[in-house]
C-alpha positions in Angstrom: 102.4 79.9 97.7 105.2 82.1 96.3 103.5 82.0 92.9 100.4 83.5 94.6 102.4 86.6 95.6 104.0 86.8 92.1 100.9 86.3 90.0 97.8 86.9 92.0 98.1 88.9 95.2 98.1 92.6 94.7 96.8 94.7 97.5 95.9 98.3 96.8 97.7 101.1 98.6 94.5 101.7 100.5 94.4 98.1 101.7 98.0 98.2 102.8 97.3 101.4 104.7 94.4 99.7 106.6 97.1 97.6 108.3 100.0 100.1 108.1 98.3 103.6 108.2 101.5 105.6 107.5 102.7 103.4 104.6 103.4 104.8 101.2 105.5 103.7 98.3 107.9 106.6 98.7 109.6 108.5 95.9 112.6 107.8 93.8 114.4 110.5 95.7 113.5 109.0 99.1 114.6 105.5 98.0 117.9 107.0 96.7 118.5 108.7 100.0 117.8 105.5 102.0 120.1 103.4 99.8 122.9 106.0 100.0 122.9 105.9 103.8 125.1 103.0 104.5 123.0 100.3 102.8 124.8 97.0 103.2 124.4 95.7 99.6 126.0 97.1 96.5 123.8 98.5 93.7 124.8 95.5 91.6 123.8 93.0 94.3 120.5 94.8 94.9 119.8 94.9 91.2 120.4 91.1 91.0 118.0 90.6 94.0 115.4 92.8 92.4 115.7 91.1 89.0 115.2 87.6 90.6 112.3 88.8 92.8 110.5 90.7 90.0 111.3 88.5 87.0 108.2 86.3 87.0 105.8 88.8 88.6 102.6 89.3 86.5 100.8 91.9 88.6 101.3 95.7 88.2 104.7 95.2 89.9 105.8 93.5 86.7 109.0 94.8 85.0 108.9 95.8 81.3 111.6 94.6 79.0 113.6 97.8 79.2 113.7 97.5 83.0 115.0 93.9 82.7 117.7 95.0 80.3 118.7 97.9 82.5 118.8 95.8 85.7 121.1 93.3 83.9 123.4 96.2 82.9 123.5 97.4 86.5 124.2 93.8 87.7 127.3 94.0 85.4 128.2 97.4 86.8 127.5 99.1 83.5 126.2 102.6 83.0 122.4 102.9 82.5 121.3 106.0 80.7 124.4 107.9 81.9 123.8 106.9 85.5 125.6 104.4 87.8 125.1 102.9 91.2 122.1 103.7 93.3 121.1 106.6 91.0 120.8 104.1 88.2 118.9 101.5 90.3 116.4 104.1 91.5 115.9 105.4 87.9 115.2 101.8 86.6 112.4 100.8 89.0 109.3 102.6 90.1 108.8 103.4 93.8 106.1 100.8 93.9 108.4 98.1 92.5 111.2 99.1 94.9 108.8 98.8 97.8 107.8 95.3 96.6 111.5 94.3 96.4 112.4 95.9 99.7 115.8 96.0 101.1 
């Protein structure tokens, strides 16, 4: 069943909104604000969680190779394009991917 969600199931935003009318993917800025407000995980731990969750995904949520490399850097607490912490995390993934990973 988990492969179904990673490789097959991909509801459109409109389909999601039929069930959750106010849902949207958010913006990088809104995600950054949410993470900076007392989020329990560190950016490194969240990056590790996201990497594991997105690694085998084949739908439009799929990470490209640069995203994989940059998440691995963040897992090791390295700087990513001059950014660190939540700012780096939110610059690596798209809002759609962050909504898939959740928190």
